[in-house]
C-alpha positions as CSV (number, residue, x, y, z in Angstrom):
1,A,144.7,206.7,3.2
2,T,147.7,209.1,3.1
3,Y,146.1,211.2,5.9
4,R,145.4,208.0,7.9
5,G,149.0,207.1,7.4
6,V,150.5,210.6,8.4
7,L,148.2,210.5,11.6
8,F,149.3,207.1,12.8
9,G,153.0,207.5,12.1
10,T,152.7,211.3,13.7
11,A,151.2,209.7,16.8
12,T,153.9,207.1,16.9
13,V,156.8,209.5,16.7
14,T,155.4,211.9,19.3
15,L,154.7,208.8,21.7
16,M,158.2,207.4,21.4
17,L,159.5,210.6,21.9
18,T,157.6,211.4,25.0
19,A,156.1,208.5,26.6
20,D,159.2,206.1,27.7
21,A,157.6,203.1,26.3
22,R,158.6,200.4,23.5
23,I,156.6,200.3,20.5
24,H,154.7,197.0,21.4
25,E,153.5,198.8,24.8
26,L,152.5,201.9,22.7
27,L,150.4,199.7,20.1
28,Q,148.4,198.2,23.2
29,I,146.8,201.8,23.4
30,S,143.2,200.8,23.7
31,A,139.7,202.8,23.8
32,D,139.3,201.0,27.2
33,R,142.7,201.3,28.9
34,F,142.8,205.1,29.5
35,V,143.1,205.8,33.2
36,K,140.1,207.7,34.7
37,P,139.6,210.1,36.2
38,V,142.6,212.2,34.3
39,R,144.9,214.3,36.4
40,V,144.6,218.1,36.0
41,Y,147.2,220.4,36.6
42,V,148.0,224.0,36.4
43,V,149.9,225.3,33.4
44,K,152.9,227.5,34.8
45,N,154.8,230.3,33.3
46,P,158.6,230.3,33.0
47,D,159.0,231.9,36.4
48,G,156.8,229.5,37.9
49,T,153.7,231.4,38.2
50,P,150.3,230.2,37.1
51,K,149.6,230.9,33.2
52,R,146.3,233.1,32.8
53,D,144.3,233.1,29.6
54,P,144.5,236.7,28.2
55,A,141.0,236.8,27.6
56,T,139.3,235.7,30.4
57,N,142.2,236.2,32.9
58,R,141.2,232.6,34.1
59,I,144.2,230.2,35.2
60,V,144.9,227.5,32.6
61,T,144.9,224.2,33.2
62,D,145.7,221.2,31.3
63,V,145.3,217.2,32.1
64,I,147.5,214.2,32.1
65,V,146.2,211.3,30.1
66,E,147.6,207.8,30.9
67,Q,147.1,204.4,29.6
68,R,147.4,201.1,31.5
69,L,150.0,199.2,29.4
70,L,151.7,195.7,29.8
71,P,155.5,196.2,29.8
72,K,158.0,193.9,28.5
73,G,158.7,190.8,30.9
74,R,155.3,191.2,32.5
75,K,152.5,188.9,31.5
76,S,149.5,189.2,33.8
77,D,147.0,191.9,33.8
78,D,147.8,193.0,37.3
79,L,151.3,194.1,36.3
80,R,150.3,196.9,34.1
81,L,152.0,200.2,34.2
82,Q,150.5,203.7,33.9
83,Y,151.9,205.2,30.7
84,D,151.9,209.2,30.1
85,V,150.3,209.6,26.5
86,S,149.3,213.5,27.0
87,A,151.5,214.2,24.0
88,A,149.6,212.7,21.3
89,R,146.2,213.4,22.9
90,V,145.0,215.2,19.9
91,H,146.1,212.6,17.5
92,L,144.5,209.6,19.7
93,Q,141.4,211.4,19.6
94,E,141.4,211.9,15.9
95,M,142.2,208.2,15.5
96,T,139.3,207.1,17.6
97,S,137.2,209.5,15.8
98,L,138.2,207.8,12.3
99,L,137.7,204.4,13.5
100,K,134.0,205.2,14.8
101,A,133.3,206.8,11.4
102,A,134.1,203.8,9.8
103,H,132.5,201.2,11.9
104,G,129.3,202.7,12.8
105,G,130.2,204.8,15.8
106,Q,132.1,202.0,17.6
107,V,135.8,201.2,17.8
108,P,136.0,197.5,16.6
109,I,137.5,194.8,19.0
110,V,140.4,193.3,17.1
111,P,143.1,190.4,18.4
112,Y,146.8,191.9,19.2
113,D,149.3,191.3,16.4
114,L,149.1,187.5,16.5
115,Q,152.9,187.2,15.7
116,H,153.6,188.9,18.8
117,P,154.9,186.6,21.7
118,K,152.5,188.3,24.0
119,A,149.5,188.0,21.9
120,E,147.6,185.5,23.8
121,Q,148.0,187.6,27.2
122,L,147.0,190.7,25.5
123,G,143.7,189.3,23.6
124,A,141.3,191.2,21.7
125,E,140.6,194.9,22.7
126,R,139.4,198.0,21.1
127,Y,142.9,199.2,19.9
128,L,143.4,202.4,18.4
129,F,146.6,201.3,16.4
130,Q,144.1,199.2,13.9
131,W,142.7,199.5,10.5
132,N,140.5,197.3,8.4
133,G,139.9,195.0,11.2
134,R,143.6,194.4,11.9
135,H,145.9,195.5,14.5
136,M,149.0,197.2,13.3
137,R,152.2,195.5,13.3
138,K,155.9,197.0,14.5
139,T,156.9,196.6,10.8
140,V,154.0,198.7,9.7
141,M,154.4,201.6,12.4
142,N,158.4,201.7,11.5
143,G,157.3,202.3,7.8
144,L,154.8,204.9,8.8
145,I,157.7,206.7,11.0
146,R,159.6,206.8,7.8
147,M,156.9,208.1,5.7
148,V,156.3,211.0,8.2
149,L,160.1,211.8,8.2
150,D,160.6,211.4,4.5
151,G,163.3,214.0,3.5
152,I,164.7,214.0,6.9
153,V,168.4,213.0,6.6
154,L,170.3,212.2,10.0
155,V,173.7,210.8,9.6
156,D,176.1,209.8,12.8
157,R,179.5,211.4,13.2
158,S,181.3,209.3,10.7
159,G,178.4,210.5,8.0
160,E,176.9,207.2,7.6
161,R,173.2,207.7,7.2
162,I,171.0,206.8,10.3
163,E,167.7,204.7,9.8
164,V,165.2,206.0,11.9
165,T,162.9,203.3,13.7
166,S,160.7,203.4,16.7
167,H,163.6,201.9,18.6
168,L,166.2,204.8,17.6
169,L,163.3,207.6,18.6
170,R,162.8,205.8,22.0
171,H,166.7,206.1,22.8
172,A,167.0,209.6,21.3
173,A,164.4,210.8,23.7
174,A,166.5,209.1,26.7
175,T,169.6,210.9,25.4
176,V,168.0,214.2,25.4
177,Q,166.8,213.7,29.2
178,R,170.2,212.5,30.0
179,Q,172.5,215.2,28.1
180,H,170.1,218.2,28.5
181,Y,168.4,217.8,31.3
182,G,170.9,215.7,33.7
183,V,168.5,212.7,34.4
184,P,170.4,210.1,36.4
185,V,170.9,207.0,34.4
186,E,169.0,204.9,36.9
187,V,165.9,207.0,36.8
188,L,165.8,206.6,33.2
189,A,166.5,202.9,33.5
190,E,163.5,202.8,35.7
191,A,161.3,205.2,33.5
192,M,162.0,202.9,30.5
193,G,161.4,199.7,32.2
194,H,164.8,198.3,31.9
195,T,165.6,195.2,34.3
196,L,167.9,196.2,36.9
197,G,171.0,193.7,37.3
198,P,172.6,192.2,40.4
199,D,174.7,195.4,41.3
200,G,171.4,197.5,41.2
201,R,172.1,198.9,37.9
202,A,170.4,198.7,34.5
203,P,172.6,196.6,31.9
204,E,170.6,197.9,28.8
205,A,170.7,201.6,30.1
206,T,174.4,201.3,30.9
207,R,174.8,200.1,27.2
208,Y,172.8,203.0,25.6
209,Y,173.9,205.9,28.2
210,S,177.1,205.1,29.1
211,Q,178.5,207.7,26.5
212,M,176.1,210.4,27.1
213,T,178.0,212.2,29.6
């Protein structure tokens, strides 16, 4: 149980920091929603040249793994977007293996969290964030995040302790993109699925990123 908790929690932390998605979007990850074929790319060295395997001298390649998920504010299947979940590929593979081992070689079909407003639209699928026949809820995932980060104390500028949640991790990732890589607010807003206002800007993005410069 501890291993499963750490695995699921680590997958969640990794995805919240890399996929530009909300927790309820990531909890939709399903064995049937992987985008195929996967996109292959050449791994580059810092100087831009192709990286080569020192043993074989072959050019090193990797793949981009994506999921078709239904973003906030959208309800029909044709409005799903593709999210890059490559950073947690190994975690998702292990989660799939554990589920298959526990259920006769198949990932069970389970209904989406019935307490979520979009449960009816999302329906039952082979969700990877499940255990014992039940889809995992946001509250459970935040508990696993705290377990994975146990012993790490984060404080704000005033010294007040910060509670780490999926929401905080999502916006921490956006802060890094804004402060360290100079990604424009509008680009962050679009990547994170924020709705643009009448002036063409994203009110939610403005609220979160206005102090980042």
